[in-house]
C-alpha positions, 0 to 999 in steps of 0.5 A: 318724229318717228325717227326720233322714236326710232333712235330712243327705242335703239338707245333704249335697246343698247342701254338695256343690253349693257345693264343686262350684261352688268348683272349677268356678270356679278350674278354668275361670279356672285353665286361662285363666290358663295360656293367657294370652298376654302382650301386647307393649309399646306403643311408648315415648312418654315418662318419666311422672312417678311418686309412689311412697306407701309406708306402714309402721307400726312397720317400723324393722327393715327400712325403710332398706333398703327405701328404698334399693331405691326409689331403686335403680330404673332410671329417670330420678330427677327423674321419680320422687317417693318419700313415705313416711308413717311411722306410729310409728317411732322417732326413732332410725330417723327421724333417718337416713330423713331424710337420703335424698331423699324425702318423708318424712311422720312420722305418728303416727294415731289409727288406724294403718291403711293407709287412714289412711296413704294419706289422709295421702298425698293432701296431699303428691303433687305436682300434676304426677304422673302416676301413683300407686304404692302400696307396703308397707313390706316390698315391693321392686321389681325394678330396671326395674319402673317402666319396665314400668309406664310402658309399661304405661300407654300401654295405656290402662288407668288401674289396675294390679295388679303381680305380687307374689313372695315374697322369702323362702322359707326356711320351710315357712310362708313357701314355702306362702304364696308358693305360694299367692300364685302360685296366686291370680295365675294364677286371679284375675288372669292367668285373669280377663284372659284372659277379659276380666274385671278382675284381683284387687288385692292390696294393694300393688303397685297403680298408679293414674292420679293422677286415679283415686287422688285420686278413690277413695282419700278415700272409703275407710274400711276398716280390714282388706282396704281393697284389696277395698273399692278394688276395689269402687269401681273395678267399680262405675265400670266402671273395669277392673283390669289386671295386669302379670305381668312387672312384678314386686314382691317381698314378704315372706311369713309365716314362722310358724303364729303370722303364718299365723293372723293373717294369714289370719284379717285376710284371712278376716274381710275377704272374708266382710265383703264378701261379706255387703256385696256379694253383693246389689248385685252380682246388682242390678249384673248384671241392671240394668246388666250389670256383669259384673266387680262381679257376679264380684267378689261371687262371689269373696267367697263361694269357700273358701280354695283350702287349706281347699277342697282340705283339705275335700274330701279329708277328705269323700272319706276320710269316704265311703269308711267311711260310706255317705251319700246322694251315690257317692263317686265324685263327691267324688272327681272334685271333690277331683281337679279342685280339686288339678289346677286348684291344680297347674297355677297353681303355677309350675314353679320350685316343684316342688322337695324343698323344696316336698315338705317343706314340704307336710308342713305343710299339715295344720297349715295346714288346721287353722289356717285352720278355727280361724280361722273361730271367732275372726272376730269384730271382726277386720275391725274392728281393726288386725291388724298383720303384723311384718316382718323379711326385708330383701332378695330378693337 
């Protein structure tokens, strides 16, 4: 019996070390994120030629509105090329799209993944383009987004992540998803740049110098989590990823528990996949080459999702109130409070509303959905899991 008790004590200690490590990590970067000072843009030099690559799979319902928004940019029209990779669209959708001043690439890919669409775009990118901007079919840029990007490229960085924000918060899950993204923006983008580390990529709203796109995109093979594979490859080459906090790209948030579950299953699966692939190379890169960025990315892959972390700590704390185990309940309580604090300071002020309080009632369901995901991760990173989009505008 004593042997079993000793094993349980060791398990609790290891669990506490892991969770406390998570909390310290996100707390440091959360505080750094809110302290970041936005740098003034360098003086304007010229309008660069920009190629927008929009990847779309069966997005018949929203694609025309997205194309219109891309054409509405406050930027010289002769300096923009729009390439739409239209995978598995109906002829009724393609016919009106062909009338817009865009390069419409009709595709029926064997594997309908984002990577395959990005590969296909390579054959259509103009030779004279300066940088390439990746967008999803549900993304809407603010009208002066390209102007801000154009200025940012004078800073000397070669890869940029724009600030993705929600274009819909009309359901509890959409609102929670929007808040989650802003928390991650503060911790993994603002916070990391404050402390001199690369910002995390997020799948769209990514801009590259043209040569960087041509060099790194062909080597991607990911079915799910292409942004993680791309990020690893960039960091291996010591390319810093900058974050433009004031260049907004509106993104559709999941509105139902079913869509939330499907999306999180894809995300967690790809995170675990790249943690397995990246942890040893990350240590090697740190020890042999001093590559802190790549090591930090491998650490990120080991982190618990914020909803699961907060829910797990609260559950353990409540359990400790009724059952005495190796560690005092106070340690778990302090860790929970630190976690909640890091998340709360990362939430933008405009989310502190009655609507958010109502959405918080869905947090327990979100937590249990994510826990259930852990039991259905097999092959999730090896198959294309498409999230359907319906919301047409943030205006």
